[in-house]
N, CA, C and O atoms as CSV, one atom per row, in Angstrom:
chain,resi,resn,atom,element,x,y,z
A,1,UNK,N,N,26.779,-21.649,-13.076
A,1,UNK,CA,C,26.119,-20.863,-14.102
A,1,UNK,C,C,24.999,-21.671,-14.745
A,1,UNK,O,O,23.955,-21.121,-15.094
A,2,UNK,N,N,25.213,-22.968,-14.903
A,2,UNK,CA,C,24.189,-23.809,-15.530
A,2,UNK,C,C,22.952,-23.911,-14.641
A,2,UNK,O,O,21.822,-23.964,-15.127
A,3,UNK,N,N,23.188,-23.938,-13.326
A,3,UNK,CA,C,22.067,-24.026,-12.393
A,3,UNK,C,C,21.241,-22.746,-12.445
A,3,UNK,O,O,20.011,-22.794,-12.445
A,4,UNK,N,N,21.915,-21.609,-12.488
A,4,UNK,CA,C,21.225,-20.332,-12.571
A,4,UNK,C,C,20.397,-20.253,-13.847
A,4,UNK,O,O,19.253,-19.800,-13.814
A,5,UNK,N,N,20.954,-20.684,-14.956
A,5,UNK,CA,C,20.225,-20.683,-16.222
A,5,UNK,C,C,19.004,-21.592,-16.137
A,5,UNK,O,O,17.924,-21.228,-16.604
A,6,UNK,N,N,19.169,-22.761,-15.549
A,6,UNK,CA,C,18.063,-23.692,-15.399
A,6,UNK,C,C,16.937,-23.079,-14.555
A,6,UNK,O,O,15.761,-23.183,-14.903
A,7,UNK,N,N,17.314,-22.443,-13.447
A,7,UNK,CA,C,16.319,-21.829,-12.565
A,7,UNK,C,C,15.581,-20.703,-13.292
A,7,UNK,O,O,14.363,-20.581,-13.163
A,8,UNK,N,N,16.300,-19.886,-14.046
A,8,UNK,CA,C,15.664,-18.799,-14.787
A,8,UNK,C,C,14.717,-19.326,-15.859
A,8,UNK,O,O,13.631,-18.776,-16.043
A,9,UNK,N,N,15.104,-20.369,-16.560
A,9,UNK,CA,C,14.230,-20.967,-17.574
A,9,UNK,C,C,12.989,-21.555,-16.909
A,9,UNK,O,O,11.875,-21.372,-17.398
A,10,UNK,N,N,13.179,-22.253,-15.809
A,10,UNK,CA,C,12.058,-22.841,-15.090
A,10,UNK,C,C,11.104,-21.758,-14.589
A,10,UNK,O,O,9.887,-21.912,-14.679
A,11,UNK,N,N,11.648,-20.678,-14.069
A,11,UNK,CA,C,10.835,-19.562,-13.603
A,11,UNK,C,C,10.059,-18.940,-14.763
A,11,UNK,O,O,8.882,-18.612,-14.620
A,12,UNK,N,N,10.716,-18.778,-15.908
A,12,UNK,CA,C,10.048,-18.221,-17.080
A,12,UNK,C,C,8.895,-19.094,-17.548
A,12,UNK,O,O,7.833,-18.581,-17.903
A,13,UNK,N,N,9.089,-20.385,-17.552
A,13,UNK,CA,C,8.028,-21.310,-17.959
A,13,UNK,C,C,6.857,-21.229,-16.977
A,13,UNK,O,O,5.696,-21.257,-17.386
A,14,UNK,N,N,7.161,-21.130,-15.702
A,14,UNK,CA,C,6.120,-21.044,-14.682
A,14,UNK,C,C,5.292,-19.776,-14.853
A,14,UNK,O,O,4.064,-19.820,-14.769
A,15,UNK,N,N,5.943,-18.671,-15.086
A,15,UNK,CA,C,5.235,-17.397,-15.247
A,15,UNK,C,C,4.379,-17.411,-16.501
A,15,UNK,O,O,3.235,-16.959,-16.463
A,16,UNK,N,N,4.893,-17.910,-17.592
A,16,UNK,CA,C,4.144,-17.956,-18.839
A,16,UNK,C,C,2.944,-18.891,-18.700
A,16,UNK,O,O,1.925,-18.693,-19.361
A,17,UNK,N,N,3.060,-19.897,-17.854
A,17,UNK,CA,C,1.983,-20.852,-17.660
A,17,UNK,C,C,0.784,-20.286,-16.931
A,17,UNK,O,O,-0.278,-20.908,-16.953
A,18,UNK,N,N,0.899,-19.151,-16.294
A,18,UNK,CA,C,-0.222,-18.545,-15.577
A,18,UNK,C,C,-1.142,-17.849,-16.566
A,18,UNK,O,O,-0.683,-17.160,-17.478
A,19,UNK,N,N,-2.425,-18.031,-16.382
A,19,UNK,CA,C,-3.393,-17.448,-17.307
A,19,UNK,C,C,-3.570,-15.957,-17.052
A,19,UNK,O,O,-3.157,-15.428,-16.020
A,20,UNK,N,N,-4.186,-15.304,-18.009
A,20,UNK,CA,C,-4.494,-13.885,-17.870
A,20,UNK,C,C,-5.467,-13.632,-16.732
A,20,UNK,O,O,-5.420,-12.583,-16.090
A,21,UNK,N,N,-6.354,-14.596,-16.479
A,21,UNK,CA,C,-7.303,-14.439,-15.376
A,21,UNK,C,C,-6.565,-14.358,-14.048
A,21,UNK,O,O,-6.942,-13.592,-13.161
A,22,UNK,N,N,-5.512,-15.152,-13.920
A,22,UNK,CA,C,-4.724,-15.111,-12.682
A,22,UNK,C,C,-4.129,-13.731,-12.484
A,22,UNK,O,O,-4.265,-13.140,-11.412
A,23,UNK,N,N,-3.462,-13.207,-13.524
A,23,UNK,CA,C,-2.809,-11.904,-13.398
A,23,UNK,C,C,-3.821,-10.789,-13.212
A,23,UNK,O,O,-3.567,-9.835,-12.477
A,24,UNK,N,N,-4.973,-10.902,-13.875
A,24,UNK,CA,C,-6.031,-9.900,-13.689
A,24,UNK,C,C,-6.556,-9.918,-12.267
A,24,UNK,O,O,-6.785,-8.866,-11.670
A,25,UNK,N,N,-6.749,-11.119,-11.718
A,25,UNK,CA,C,-7.211,-11.239,-10.339
A,25,UNK,C,C,-6.193,-10.730,-9.347
A,25,UNK,O,O,-6.544,-10.090,-8.356
A,26,UNK,N,N,-4.932,-11.013,-9.615
A,26,UNK,CA,C,-3.870,-10.544,-8.723
A,26,UNK,C,C,-3.798,-9.019,-8.732
A,26,UNK,O,O,-3.637,-8.390,-7.686
A,27,UNK,N,N,-3.919,-8.432,-9.922
A,27,UNK,CA,C,-3.871,-6.970,-10.022
A,27,UNK,C,C,-5.071,-6.336,-9.322
A,27,UNK,O,O,-4.934,-5.322,-8.638
A,28,UNK,N,N,-6.237,-6.933,-9.496
A,28,UNK,CA,C,-7.436,-6.418,-8.850
A,28,UNK,C,C,-7.298,-6.493,-7.334
A,28,UNK,O,O,-7.662,-5.553,-6.628
A,29,UNK,N,N,-6.780,-7.593,-6.841
A,29,UNK,CA,C,-6.576,-7.736,-5.402
A,29,UNK,C,C,-5.589,-6.729,-4.855
A,29,UNK,O,O,-5.800,-6.162,-3.783
A,30,UNK,N,N,-4.516,-6.508,-5.586
A,30,UNK,CA,C,-3.507,-5.547,-5.136
A,30,UNK,C,C,-4.069,-4.123,-5.117
A,30,UNK,O,O,-3.809,-3.359,-4.188
A,31,UNK,N,N,-4.838,-3.775,-6.148
A,31,UNK,CA,C,-5.439,-2.438,-6.181
A,31,UNK,C,C,-6.462,-2.267,-5.070
A,31,UNK,O,O,-6.542,-1.211,-4.443
A,32,UNK,N,N,-7.246,-3.315,-4.831
A,32,UNK,CA,C,-8.240,-3.243,-3.753
A,32,UNK,C,C,-7.588,-3.066,-2.394
A,32,UNK,O,O,-8.053,-2.271,-1.578
A,33,UNK,N,N,-6.523,-3.796,-2.149
A,33,UNK,CA,C,-5.821,-3.691,-0.871
A,33,UNK,C,C,-5.191,-2.306,-0.720
A,33,UNK,O,O,-5.261,-1.701,0.350
A,34,UNK,N,N,-4.579,-1.810,-1.790
A,34,UNK,CA,C,-3.968,-0.479,-1.745
A,34,UNK,C,C,-4.994,0.615,-1.527
A,34,UNK,O,O,-4.758,1.568,-0.785
A,35,UNK,N,N,-6.145,0.467,-2.188
A,35,UNK,CA,C,-7.215,1.449,-2.021
A,35,UNK,C,C,-7.743,1.456,-0.592
A,35,UNK,O,O,-7.989,2.519,-0.022
A,36,UNK,N,N,-7.916,0.275,-0.016
A,36,UNK,CA,C,-8.378,0.182,1.361
A,36,UNK,C,C,-7.383,0.788,2.335
A,36,UNK,O,O,-7.771,1.433,3.309
A,37,UNK,N,N,-6.108,0.580,2.073
A,37,UNK,CA,C,-5.048,1.126,2.914
A,37,UNK,C,C,-5.073,2.653,2.870
A,37,UNK,O,O,-4.983,3.309,3.908
A,38,UNK,N,N,-5.194,3.212,1.676
A,38,UNK,CA,C,-5.219,4.669,1.531
A,38,UNK,C,C,-6.479,5.263,2.156
A,38,UNK,O,O,-6.428,6.342,2.747
A,39,UNK,N,N,-7.605,4.569,2.031
A,39,UNK,CA,C,-8.844,5.055,2.628
A,39,UNK,C,C,-8.712,5.096,4.151
A,39,UNK,O,O,-9.179,6.040,4.789
A,40,UNK,N,N,-8.084,4.086,4.728
A,40,UNK,CA,C,-7.863,4.056,6.168
A,40,UNK,C,C,-6.984,5.238,6.596
A,40,UNK,O,O,-7.257,5.881,7.609
A,41,UNK,N,N,-5.939,5.518,5.829
A,41,UNK,CA,C,-5.079,6.665,6.157
A,41,UNK,C,C,-5.856,7.979,6.050
A,41,UNK,O,O,-5.647,8.894,6.846
A,42,UNK,N,N,-6.746,8.068,5.068
A,42,UNK,CA,C,-7.580,9.270,4.898
A,42,UNK,C,C,-8.467,9.463,6.138
A,42,UNK,O,O,-8.600,10.579,6.640
A,43,UNK,N,N,-9.065,8.382,6.624
A,43,UNK,CA,C,-9.917,8.459,7.815
A,43,UNK,C,C,-9.091,8.851,9.037
A,43,UNK,O,O,-9.555,9.625,9.875
A,44,UNK,N,N,-7.877,8.325,9.146
A,44,UNK,CA,C,-7.006,8.692,10.265
A,44,UNK,C,C,-6.674,10.181,10.229
A,44,UNK,O,O,-6.656,10.848,11.263
A,45,UNK,N,N,-6.410,10.696,9.023
A,45,UNK,CA,C,-6.081,12.113,8.875
A,45,UNK,C,C,-7.280,12.979,9.279
A,45,UNK,O,O,-7.111,14.002,9.942
A,46,UNK,N,N,-8.480,12.572,8.883
A,46,UNK,CA,C,-9.679,13.322,9.277
A,46,UNK,C,C,-9.843,13.324,10.796
A,46,UNK,O,O,-10.209,14.345,11.378
A,47,UNK,N,N,-9.578,12.194,11.438
A,47,UNK,CA,C,-9.696,12.100,12.893
A,47,UNK,C,C,-8.669,13.005,13.577
A,47,UNK,O,O,-8.986,13.671,14.562
A,48,UNK,N,N,-7.451,13.029,13.060
A,48,UNK,CA,C,-6.417,13.894,13.634
A,48,UNK,C,C,-6.830,15.362,13.494
A,48,UNK,O,O,-6.676,16.147,14.430
A,49,UNK,N,N,-7.353,15.724,12.327
A,49,UNK,CA,C,-7.794,17.112,12.119
A,49,UNK,C,C,-8.952,17.466,13.048
A,49,UNK,O,O,-8.994,18.566,13.599
A,50,UNK,N,N,-9.890,16.537,13.222
A,50,UNK,CA,C,-11.003,16.782,14.139
A,50,UNK,C,C,-10.515,16.937,15.575
A,50,UNK,O,O,-10.975,17.815,16.304
A,51,UNK,N,N,-9.576,16.074,15.976
A,51,UNK,CA,C,-9.014,16.161,17.328
A,51,UNK,C,C,-8.323,17.503,17.545
A,51,UNK,O,O,-8.447,18.101,18.614
A,52,UNK,N,N,-7.601,17.975,16.542
A,52,UNK,CA,C,-6.893,19.251,16.656
A,52,UNK,C,C,-7.886,20.416,16.756
A,52,UNK,O,O,-7.735,21.305,17.595
A,53,UNK,N,N,-8.890,20.396,15.894
A,53,UNK,CA,C,-9.895,21.471,15.904
A,53,UNK,C,C,-10.686,21.491,17.209
A,53,UNK,O,O,-11.086,22.555,17.682
A,54,UNK,N,N,-10.910,20.312,17.786
A,54,UNK,CA,C,-11.671,20.225,19.035
A,54,UNK,C,C,-10.793,20.510,20.256
A,54,UNK,O,O,-11.299,20.594,21.375
A,55,UNK,N,N,-9.490,20.659,20.049
A,55,UNK,CA,C,-8.584,20.965,21.147
A,55,UNK,C,C,-8.162,19.754,21.962
A,55,UNK,O,O,-7.636,19.905,23.065
A,56,UNK,N,N,-8.384,18.550,21.432
A,56,UNK,CA,C,-8.000,17.340,22.160
A,56,UNK,C,C,-6.513,17.047,22.037
A,56,UNK,O,O,-5.965,16.299,22.846
A,57,UNK,N,N,-5.843,17.630,21.029
A,57,UNK,CA,C,-4.398,17.464,20.863
A,57,UNK,C,C,-3.775,18.826,20.588
A,57,UNK,O,O,-4.444,19.743,20.111
A,58,UNK,N,N,-2.501,18.947,20.891
A,58,UNK,CA,C,-1.788,20.200,20.663
A,58,UNK,C,C,-1.365,20.294,19.192
A,58,UNK,O,O,-1.453,19.327,18.435
A,59,UNK,N,N,-0.907,21.486,18.817
A,59,UNK,CA,C,-0.434,21.687,17.451
A,59,UNK,C,C,0.783,20.813,17.158
A,59,UNK,O,O,0.923,20.284,16.055
A,60,UNK,N,N,1.651,20.668,18.140
A,60,UNK,CA,C,2.839,19.832,17.962
A,60,UNK,C,C,2.433,18.374,17.723
A,60,UNK,O,O,2.956,17.728,16.815
A,61,UNK,N,N,1.512,17.859,18.527
A,61,UNK,CA,C,1.034,16.483,18.351
A,61,UNK,C,C,0.350,16.322,16.999
A,61,UNK,O,O,0.514,15.303,16.328
A,62,UNK,N,N,-0.417,17.337,16.603
A,62,UNK,CA,C,-1.085,17.323,15.303
A,62,UNK,C,C,-0.069,17.190,14.165
A,62,UNK,O,O,-0.246,16.381,13.254
A,63,UNK,N,N,0.985,17.987,14.229
A,63,UNK,CA,C,2.002,17.951,13.176
A,63,UNK,C,C,2.715,16.599,13.145
A,63,UNK,O,O,2.978,16.060,12.070
A,64,UNK,N,N,3.025,16.057,14.310
A,64,UNK,CA,C,3.710,14.763,14.385
A,64,UNK,C,C,2.841,13.670,13.765
A,64,UNK,O,O,3.305,12.898,12.926
A,65,UNK,N,N,1.592,13.615,14.181
A,65,UNK,CA,C,0.695,12.571,13.676
A,65,UNK,C,C,0.418,12.748,12.184
A,65,UNK,O,O,0.322,11.770,11.442
A,66,UNK,N,N,0.290,14.002,11.751
A,66,UNK,CA,C,0.057,14.278,10.326
A,66,UNK,C,C,1.250,13.810,9.493
A,66,UNK,O,O,1.069,13.195,8.442
A,67,UNK,N,N,2.463,14.098,9.956
A,67,UNK,CA,C,3.670,13.654,9.246
A,67,UNK,C,C,3.755,12.136,9.183
A,67,UNK,O,O,4.141,11.579,8.155
A,68,UNK,N,N,3.397,11.457,10.281
A,68,UNK,CA,C,3.426,9.989,10.289
A,68,UNK,C,C,2.458,9.416,9.266
A,68,UNK,O,O,2.796,8.478,8.543
A,69,UNK,N,N,1.265,9.972,9.204
A,69,UNK,CA,C,0.267,9.485,8.243
A,69,UNK,C,C,0.741,9.734,6.821
A,69,UNK,O,O,0.596,8.863,5.963
A,70,UNK,N,N,1.301,10.898,6.559
A,70,UNK,CA,C,1.782,11.206,5.214
A,70,UNK,C,C,2.937,10.306,4.807
A,70,UNK,O,O,3.042,9.940,3.636
A,71,UNK,N,N,3.807,9.940,5.744
A,71,UNK,CA,C,4.915,9.036,5.436
A,71,UNK,C,C,4.411,7.643,5.092
A,71,UNK,O,O,5.001,6.951,4.262
A,72,UNK,N,N,3.315,7.228,5.733
A,72,UNK,CA,C,2.749,5.900,5.480
A,72,UNK,C,C,1.987,5.830,4.159
A,72,UNK,O,O,1.763,4.741,3.631
A,73,UNK,N,N,1.595,6.963,3.631
A,73,UNK,CA,C,0.786,6.993,2.411
A,73,UNK,C,C,1.598,6.571,1.196
A,73,UNK,O,O,2.752,6.969,1.037
A,74,UNK,N,N,0.992,5.774,0.357
A,74,UNK,CA,C,1.637,5.343,-0.888
A,74,UNK,C,C,1.549,6.412,-1.970
A,74,UNK,O,O,2.293,6.367,-2.950
A,75,UNK,N,N,0.653,7.363,-1.798
A,75,UNK,CA,C,0.413,8.372,-2.819
A,75,UNK,C,C,1.327,9.588,-2.689
A,75,UNK,O,O,1.321,10.447,-3.571
A,76,UNK,N,N,2.090,9.680,-1.643
A,76,UNK,CA,C,2.964,10.836,-1.429
A,76,UNK,C,C,4.204,10.742,-2.284
A,76,UNK,O,O,5.055,11.629,-2.236
């Protein structure tokens, strides 16, 4: 129990020691990465819709690929 308490105190000191600039940069990076990920999924969805409209894929394939993209989305 003493070791666990020591580790938690040490972790708390480490976190408090990080500046606001660090946390702001980390948040900005995370949002940028998430935005890029969602944009890529949006482009994939547009490509699937174009393929379906052009007759390059069947309705069944369209539904499968659409469901996969929606499952991967963080916004769903």
